[in-house]
C-alpha positions as CSV (number, residue, x, y, z in Angstrom):
1,M,75.6,-80.8,71.4
2,D,77.0,-84.3,71.7
3,K,79.5,-84.9,68.9
4,N,78.3,-88.5,68.5
5,R,74.7,-87.5,68.0
6,R,73.8,-87.1,64.3
7,R,71.4,-84.5,63.1
8,S,68.5,-85.7,60.9
9,F,65.4,-84.5,59.1
10,T,62.7,-86.2,57.2
11,L,63.0,-85.9,53.4
12,R,59.7,-86.0,51.6
13,F,59.9,-86.6,47.9
14,Q,57.6,-84.6,45.6
15,D,58.5,-86.8,42.7
16,E,58.2,-90.6,43.2
17,E,60.6,-91.2,40.4
18,T,63.4,-89.4,42.2
19,H,62.9,-91.6,45.2
20,E,63.0,-94.7,43.0
21,L,66.1,-93.6,41.3
22,L,67.8,-92.8,44.6
23,A,66.9,-96.3,45.8
24,L,68.2,-97.9,42.6
25,L,71.5,-96.0,42.6
26,S,72.1,-96.6,46.3
27,H,71.6,-100.3,45.7
28,R,73.9,-100.4,42.7
29,M,76.6,-98.4,44.5
30,G,76.3,-100.4,47.7
31,V,75.6,-97.5,50.0
32,S,72.6,-96.5,52.0
33,M,70.0,-94.1,50.5
34,N,70.8,-91.7,53.4
35,R,74.6,-91.8,52.6
36,L,74.0,-91.3,48.9
37,A,71.5,-88.5,49.4
38,E,73.8,-86.7,51.8
39,T,76.8,-87.0,49.4
40,M,74.7,-85.6,46.6
41,I,73.4,-82.8,48.8
42,Q,77.0,-81.9,49.9
43,N,78.1,-81.7,46.3
44,E,75.2,-79.5,45.3
45,I,75.7,-77.3,48.4
46,Q,79.4,-76.9,47.6
47,G,78.6,-75.9,44.1
48,A,75.9,-73.5,45.1
49,S,78.0,-71.9,47.9
50,F,80.9,-71.5,45.4
51,A,78.6,-69.7,43.0
52,L,77.3,-67.5,45.8
53,Q,80.8,-66.7,46.9
54,Q,81.7,-65.7,43.4
55,D,78.7,-63.4,43.2
56,L,79.5,-61.8,46.5
57,S,83.2,-61.4,45.5
58,H,82.1,-59.7,42.3
59,T,79.8,-57.4,44.1
60,V,82.5,-56.4,46.7
61,A,85.0,-55.8,43.8
62,R,82.4,-53.6,42.0
63,L,81.8,-51.6,45.2
64,A,85.5,-51.2,45.8
65,E,85.9,-49.8,42.3
66,Y,83.2,-47.2,42.9
67,R,84.6,-43.9,43.8
68,A,82.0,-41.4,44.8
69,D,82.3,-37.8,43.7
70,G,79.8,-36.0,45.9
71,R,79.8,-32.7,44.1
72,A,79.4,-34.4,40.7
73,D,76.6,-36.6,42.1
74,V,74.7,-33.6,43.5
75,A,75.2,-31.7,40.2
76,R,73.8,-34.6,38.2
77,F,70.9,-34.9,40.5
78,A,70.1,-31.1,40.3
79,R,70.3,-31.2,36.4
80,A,68.0,-34.2,36.3
81,E,65.5,-32.3,38.6
82,V,65.0,-29.6,36.0
83,A,65.8,-31.5,32.8
84,Y,63.0,-34.1,33.1
85,D,59.3,-33.8,33.7
86,D,58.1,-35.1,37.0
87,P,55.8,-38.1,36.3
88,L,53.8,-37.4,39.5
89,R,51.2,-34.7,39.3
90,A,49.7,-33.1,42.4
91,R,46.0,-32.4,42.6
92,M,43.8,-30.7,45.1
93,V,41.6,-32.9,47.2
94,T,38.6,-32.0,49.2
95,P,39.2,-32.3,52.9
96,R,37.2,-34.9,54.8
97,D,34.9,-34.1,57.7
98,D,36.8,-33.4,60.9
99,P,34.3,-34.2,63.6
100,H,37.0,-34.2,66.4
101,D,38.6,-30.9,65.1
102,I,42.0,-32.6,64.8
103,A,43.2,-30.2,62.1
104,A,42.6,-27.2,64.4
105,T,44.6,-29.0,67.2
106,F,47.6,-29.4,64.9
107,A,47.2,-25.9,63.6
108,S,47.2,-24.4,67.1
109,A,50.2,-26.6,68.1
110,S,52.2,-25.3,65.2
111,R,51.4,-21.7,66.0
112,E,52.5,-22.1,69.6
113,R,56.1,-22.9,68.6
């Protein structure tokens, strides 16, 4: 891309008052509305990206602190399997009609192994 070419996009204001305030501020500050809006967006993006970086750094630090103990994890899982009732209950269902005999095809394929 040509370095002298500037990127642009159309900004549509949902709130008319925001547009009016931007116009007033840009006039009082002696800068264009585009320049003022870009500066304000840059400031917001920098703040938001800093917050995101902090969140990601915190997550990475938490992951680095985690030390897995496979045997203990498996033992906890096994204890939980017998200590708590399973909230899902199986029930018999009546089979649907099988006009193309698909069930028999699968059954014969499994017997052939």
